N, C-alpha and C positions, 0 to 999 in steps of 0.2 A: 148546244143546250144540254145541261146536266140530265142524266137519265131520270125518267119519271119516278122510279123507285126512290131515288135520292130526294126528290121533292116531297113525296108522300112521307118519308121518314122525318124530314125536317118539320113538316107541318104537324105530324103527330107529336114530335118532341116539344114543339112550341105549345101545343094544346096542353101537354102535361105541365109545362111551366106556368101557364095561365091558371090552371087549377090549383097550383101550389102557392099562388100569391102574386102572379103578374110578373112581367118583364121589367124589373127595376134593378138598380144597383144593389139593393139590399137582398134581392132574391138569390143572386149568385149564379154564375154559369159553370162553376167548377174551379179547378186549379188553373191559375194564370200561367201564361207562357213564362219561360225563364227571364229574370230581370236583366240578364246580360244581352238580351236582344238589342240590336242597334236602334230599333224604332225609327224615329224621324231624325236622328242625329246626323248632322252635316247637310241637311236639306235647307235650301233657301225658300221659305214659304211665307207669303206668296212670292212668285217670281215674275218680274215684268217681261222677261225675254228668255223663254226656254230655248236651249241650244239644240237645234234639230239633230245634230250629230250624237247627242246623248239619248236619243229616243229610238224605239223600234216601231214596226208597222202594225203590230197586233197588241191586244190587251188580253193577257192570260193569267194575271194575278189570281190565285185560287179563291180569294175573297170577293173578287169582282171581275170574273172572267166574262168577256163580251165577244162571243162568237157570232159572226154575221148570220142573221136569220133566226137567232135564238129569241124566244118569246116567253113571257111570264104573265100569269093571271093571279090577281090578289082579290080575295073577298074582303069587303070592308064592313065591319060591324060596330055598333055602339050600344052598350048596355044590353047585349043579347039580341039586338034587332039588326037585320040586314040593312045596310045603309047604301051600298053601291059596290062599284068595282074599280080596280086600277089595272090597266093593261100596259105592258112595256114590251118593246121589241127593239132588237139591234138591227139597224138598217144595213142593207147589203153593200151599199157604197160608202166609201170613206170620204172625208172632207179635208182640205188643206187649211190648217189654222196655224198661223205664225210659222209656216214652213214645216209643221208637223203633220204626220198622217193621223188624223183624228177619227175615232170610231163614234158614230152617233147612236144614241139611244132615245127613242121616241116613247113618251109616256102619256096616256090619256086617263084622266081621273073623272069618273062619272058618279056623283053622289046625289042622293035624293035631296031635294030642296034647292039645289043650285040651278040657276037659269040655263047654264050651258056647261059643256064639258071644259075642263082645263087641260090644255095641251102643252107639253113641254118637250123640248129636245135638248139633250146634254151631249157635249162633245168631249171625249176622253182620249188621252194619249198616255202611253206607258214608257217610262225610261228604261235604260239598260239594266237597272238594278231591280226592276219589277214594281216600282212605285207607280200608281195610276194618278194622273193629274186631270183636273177639270179645266179645260182650255176654252170652253165656250158654252153659251146657254141661250136658248130662245124660249120664252114663255108667252102663251096666249091665254088670258091677258097677263101682262107683266113685263119683265125686262128682257133685253137682248144685248149680248156682248160677245166679243172674241178677244182672247189674249193678244196683247200687242197693239190693239186698236183703241184709241181714245183713252189711253192710260189704264186700261183694264189689265188686271194681273191674274195669271193662272194660279190656282191653289191645288192643294192635295185632295184627292178623292179617297184613296186607300193606300196606305203604305205597304211595302212588300212584307214587312214584319210588324203588324200592329202590336203596340205595347200598352199595357194598362197604365192609365194616367196621362198618356201623351195627348196633346191637343194641337190643332193647327187651323189655319184659315183655308176655307174651300175656294174662296175668291175674294178679290177686293176691286172695287170699281172707282172711277175717277171722282165720283161724288161721295166717296168714303163709305158707301154701302158695302157690306161684307157679310160673309157667312162663315161659321166656324164649326168644328167637329172635335169632340173629346171622347176618348175610349174610356168608358165608365165601368165596364165589366168584361171579363174575358175567360175563356177556357182554351184548350188546345184545338177544339173544333168550332167554337162559336166566339164571335166578337160582338159586343153591344156598344153602340155609340149614341151620344146625344148631339144632335145637330141644332144650331141656332141660326135662323135667317129671318124670314118674315114670320115664321112660326117655330115653335120648339117641337122637335120630333125625336123619338127614340127608335133607332134602327138596329136590327139583329141580322148578322151575316153568318152563314155556315161555310166553312172551307170546302171547296169543291162544288158548292151550290150557288152561293152568292147571297143576295138579299132575300131573307125569308119572312121578315116582319117589319112593319112600320107602325108606330104609335104616335098619333098627333096629340101632344100633351095639352095643347090649348083647346082644340075642338073636341077632344074626348073619344075619337074613334081609333080603331086599330084595323090594319090590313094584314092578312096572313096569306102566304103563298099557297095556291091551290094546285091540284093536279093539272 
């Protein structure tokens, strides 16, 4: 887990951004990374059959590092009102998905007004180049799939070198349901993405910390990483 001081600094920086006009593409995160970055060039996204020999056993991409036992707590607000919490943890045990060593992240979302918590477990695997792939998903309530089963295809969760303007599929299922991500703003330390699935969200990642903010553009709430 990243040191607590890093989390506090990220939250403080996000608070400043919110006061300056919100986390949006027009707000700007600073100077983008060089455009000669390879980004997602050469990647087959989504991929129906990831090659196990091209993957490693851990996920240490600085934008989405998943150390077993790590945990994060997010406070959810809407219009200045506390709405609930989101808690995520990296499970200690790995899972085999399509011959890959997959790291599982369990997330529980508890929002006022919902009859029950929403539980989700996502399975990630990292290739030799540092790209992190989403290879499985369990949602309660919701969908469940694994790459290579029932024509489900693994998609990209986070490239090794995010590049402004790049977009990719996060997954594609046999019934043609899919999710997508686009990098809509970037600095050397922060990356902002827009994700489209059942709902539209705007996510902000800090290098060395991971996910520091989630904004649900449909529901109107925002979750910010807490200490």
